[in-house]
Backbone as a chain_set.jsonl record, in Angstrom:
{"seq": "MSSVTAIAASGMLNAAARFDASAAKVADPSSGADLVTEAVNQIEARVSFAANALVLRAGSHMIGALIDLLA", "coords": {"N": [[13.999, 3.34, -12.437], [10.686, 2.993, -13.272], [7.988, 5.369, -13.746], [5.503, 4.303, -13.04], [6.221, 2.196, -11.351], [7.508, 3.62, -9.319], [5.396, 5.207, -8.344], [3.588, 3.251, -7.483], [5.157, 1.929, -5.52], [5.541, 4.04, -3.735], [2.863, 4.438, -2.942], [2.426, 1.982, -1.634], [4.255, 2.204, 0.504], [3.134, 4.384, 1.83], [0.634, 3.338, 2.576], [1.441, 1.288, 4.268], [2.635, 2.796, 6.295], [0.382, 4.199, 7.268], [-1.117, 2.035, 8.218], [0.604, 1.111, 10.272], [0.634, 3.354, 11.975], [-2.026, 3.419, 12.823], [-2.191, 0.918, 14.108], [-0.384, 1.353, 16.17], [-1.799, 3.277, 17.641], [-3.976, 1.731, 18.541], [-2.632, -0.123, 20.103], [-1.704, 1.337, 22.197], [-2.909, 1.936, 25.232], [-3.427, 4.378, 26.493], [-4.019, 6.157, 24.527], [-6.676, 6.45, 23.867], [-8.003, 5.691, 21.609], [-10.563, 5.24, 19.162], [-11.794, 2.156, 18.602], [-13.333, 1.177, 16.478], [-13.071, 3.094, 14.472], [-10.311, 2.939, 14.06], [-10.116, 0.301, 13.183], [-11.422, 0.499, 10.734], [-9.659, 2.256, 9.497], [-7.381, 0.612, 9.333], [-8.317, -1.394, 7.644], [-8.774, 0.084, 5.309], [-6.117, 0.873, 4.775], [-4.928, -1.574, 4.287], [-6.344, -2.439, 1.973], [-5.601, -0.422, 0.229], [-2.851, -0.9, 0.121], [-2.812, -3.402, -1.135], [-4.008, -2.748, -3.576], [-2.098, -1.025, -4.705], [-0.03, -2.856, -4.872], [-1.018, -4.544, -6.859], [-0.979, -2.733, -8.997], [1.767, -2.373, -9.237], [2.478, -4.973, -9.976], [1.134, -5.207, -12.42], [2.42, -3.208, -13.923], [4.979, -4.302, -13.982], [4.479, -6.616, -15.509], [3.732, -5.376, -17.922], [6.107, -4.078, -18.667], [7.741, -6.35, -18.97], [6.405, -7.565, -21.146], [6.856, -5.645, -23.067], [9.651, -5.758, -23.302], [9.846, -8.402, -24.287], [8.673, -7.989, -26.776], [10.53, -6.369, -27.994], [12.749, -7.925, -28.131]], "CA": [[12.698, 2.923, -11.954], [9.667, 3.673, -14.074], [7.076, 6.19, -12.895], [4.459, 3.41, -12.462], [6.84, 1.523, -10.233], [7.726, 4.579, -8.242], [4.116, 5.599, -7.765], [3.048, 2.1, -6.738], [5.956, 1.721, -4.328], [5.182, 5.126, -2.821], [1.554, 4.146, -2.372], [2.594, 0.888, -0.687], [4.917, 2.684, 1.704], [2.151, 5.205, 2.513], [-0.359, 2.481, 3.181], [2.084, 0.613, 5.407], [2.782, 3.818, 7.397], [-0.939, 4.444, 7.84], [-1.481, 0.857, 9.011], [1.408, 1.116, 11.457], [0.184, 4.422, 12.893], [-3.296, 2.971, 13.397], [-1.888, -0.161, 15.028], [0.212, 1.968, 17.375], [-2.879, 3.846, 18.427], [-4.741, 0.667, 19.178], [-1.774, -0.807, 21.083], [-1.441, 2.252, 23.318], [-4.175, 2.109, 25.974], [-3.589, 5.772, 26.906], [-4.369, 7.001, 23.363], [-8.132, 6.634, 23.81], [-8.395, 5.526, 20.205], [-11.846, 4.558, 18.845], [-11.422, 0.919, 17.945], [-14.05, 1.035, 15.213], [-12.404, 3.983, 13.523], [-8.988, 2.382, 13.755], [-10.339, -0.927, 12.353], [-11.717, 0.989, 9.38], [-8.365, 2.828, 8.955], [-6.516, -0.494, 8.987], [-8.849, -2.053, 6.438], [-8.461, 0.989, 4.153], [-4.676, 0.811, 4.479], [-4.677, -2.943, 3.719], [-6.874, -2.448, 0.635], [-4.738, 0.483, -0.546], [-1.553, -1.583, -0.117], [-3.081, -4.467, -2.112], [-4.245, -2.146, -4.865], [-0.826, -0.619, -5.209], [0.753, -4.073, -5.234], [-1.524, -4.945, -8.176], [-0.47, -1.799, -10.007], [3.152, -2.737, -9.401], [2.54, -6.233, -10.756], [0.713, -4.926, -13.82], [3.502, -2.465, -14.537], [6.05, -5.246, -14.235], [4.086, -7.414, -16.65], [3.818, -4.577, -19.153], [7.549, -3.921, -19.015], [8.168, -7.647, -19.458], [5.863, -7.749, -22.461], [7.578, -4.742, -23.964], [10.992, -6.339, -23.534], [9.68, -9.536, -25.156], [8.425, -7.522, -28.125], [11.744, -5.783, -28.523], [13.809, -8.936, -28.224]], "C": [[11.625, 3.698, -12.737], [8.71, 4.44, -13.161], [5.966, 5.291, -12.286], [5.011, 2.686, -11.254], [7.024, 2.427, -9.054], [6.414, 4.979, -7.569], [3.491, 4.474, -6.937], [3.83, 1.84, -5.415], [5.678, 2.789, -3.296], [3.85, 4.908, -2.179], [1.62, 3.015, -1.341], [3.225, 1.352, 0.6], [3.975, 3.575, 2.512], [1.153, 4.371, 3.217], [0.208, 1.778, 4.397], [2.266, 1.564, 6.596], [1.47, 4.081, 8.064], [-1.392, 3.29, 8.708], [-0.712, 0.848, 10.34], [0.97, 2.158, 12.459], [-1.129, 4.019, 13.537], [-3.085, 1.859, 14.409], [-1.265, 0.37, 16.317], [-0.828, 2.621, 18.259], [-3.697, 2.822, 19.217], [-3.94, 0.019, 20.276], [-1.542, 0.055, 22.308], [-2.745, 2.528, 24.073], [-4.446, 3.585, 26.405], [-4.027, 6.679, 25.762], [-5.842, 7.294, 23.292], [-8.649, 6.512, 22.418], [-9.75, 4.776, 20.095], [-11.503, 3.354, 18.045], [-12.107, 0.727, 16.626], [-13.389, 1.87, 14.124], [-11.059, 3.419, 13.092], [-9.095, 1.105, 12.943], [-10.604, -0.546, 10.915], [-10.432, 1.532, 8.734], [-7.449, 1.675, 8.54], [-6.986, -1.25, 7.759], [-8.583, -1.186, 5.174], [-6.997, 0.907, 3.78], [-4.339, -0.524, 3.827], [-5.151, -2.984, 2.244], [-6.011, -1.541, -0.279], [-3.427, -0.18, -0.868], [-1.732, -2.65, -1.215], [-3.288, -3.889, -3.523], [-2.956, -1.65, -5.487], [0.095, -1.764, -5.592], [0.283, -4.572, -6.596], [-1.052, -4.024, -9.282], [0.996, -2.081, -10.265], [3.339, -3.974, -10.245], [2.173, -5.985, -12.199], [1.795, -4.158, -14.562], [4.661, -3.375, -14.881], [5.743, -6.141, -15.422], [4.127, -6.646, -17.965], [5.223, -4.337, -19.587], [8.093, -5.214, -19.566], [7.659, -7.911, -20.877], [6.54, -6.866, -23.481], [8.98, -5.277, -24.32], [10.894, -7.542, -24.486], [9.421, -9.104, -26.582], [9.683, -6.991, -28.805], [12.871, -6.781, -28.765], [13.736, -9.743, -29.5]], "O": [[11.681, 4.924, -12.834], [8.639, 4.185, -11.959], [5.55, 5.506, -11.147], [4.331, 2.576, -10.233], [6.733, 2.053, -7.918], [6.349, 5.074, -6.343], [2.946, 4.699, -5.856], [3.244, 1.573, -4.365], [5.585, 2.49, -2.106], [3.695, 5.163, -0.985], [0.958, 3.074, -0.305], [2.795, 0.95, 1.681], [4.0, 3.538, 3.742], [0.83, 4.653, 4.371], [-0.451, 1.677, 5.432], [2.073, 1.179, 7.749], [1.408, 4.181, 9.29], [-1.967, 3.488, 9.778], [-1.293, 0.608, 11.399], [0.934, 1.891, 13.66], [-1.315, 4.272, 14.727], [-3.729, 1.848, 15.458], [-1.576, -0.1, 17.411], [-0.753, 2.534, 19.485], [-4.049, 3.026, 20.379], [-4.508, -0.361, 21.3], [-1.209, -0.472, 23.369], [-3.59, 3.28, 23.59], [-5.594, 3.955, 26.648], [-4.37, 7.839, 25.989], [-6.234, 8.302, 22.705], [-9.635, 7.158, 22.062], [-10.022, 3.827, 20.83], [-10.982, 3.467, 16.935], [-11.512, 0.154, 15.714], [-13.179, 1.406, 13.003], [-10.718, 3.424, 11.91], [-8.244, 0.848, 12.091], [-10.09, -1.171, 9.988], [-10.168, 1.282, 7.558], [-6.803, 1.755, 7.496], [-6.183, -1.692, 6.938], [-8.214, -1.704, 4.119], [-6.661, 0.875, 2.597], [-3.532, -0.572, 2.899], [-4.443, -3.5, 1.378], [-5.742, -1.89, -1.428], [-2.924, -0.059, -1.985], [-0.896, -2.774, -2.11], [-2.821, -4.446, -4.516], [-2.74, -1.837, -6.685], [0.897, -1.651, -6.52], [1.107, -4.984, -7.412], [-0.756, -4.48, -10.387], [1.432, -2.031, -11.416], [4.216, -4.04, -11.106], [2.828, -6.497, -13.107], [2.054, -4.443, -15.731], [5.264, -3.243, -15.947], [6.616, -6.406, -16.249], [4.51, -7.193, -18.999], [5.513, -4.388, -20.782], [8.843, -5.193, -20.542], [8.4, -8.425, -21.715], [6.772, -7.275, -24.619], [9.411, -5.244, -25.473], [11.729, -7.702, -25.377], [9.883, -9.758, -27.517], [9.875, -7.14, -30.012], [13.816, -6.511, -29.506], [14.561, -10.63, -29.717]]}, "num_chains": 1, "name": "protein.A"}
């Protein structure tokens, strides 16, 4: 696994974990979570996940282009 792939995958896992943690706070009525703060946290996690997915796609395209050049 290339370092770009590993970094992007790690970022996606981190973003998913942050989203899940925020969703769990919202779902638990006893947590006293601020809904506005948690909405912002979920939006940030979603955008971070999407950005890391784009990095993963770009890395995949670069590796594919390199393989095409070498073939």
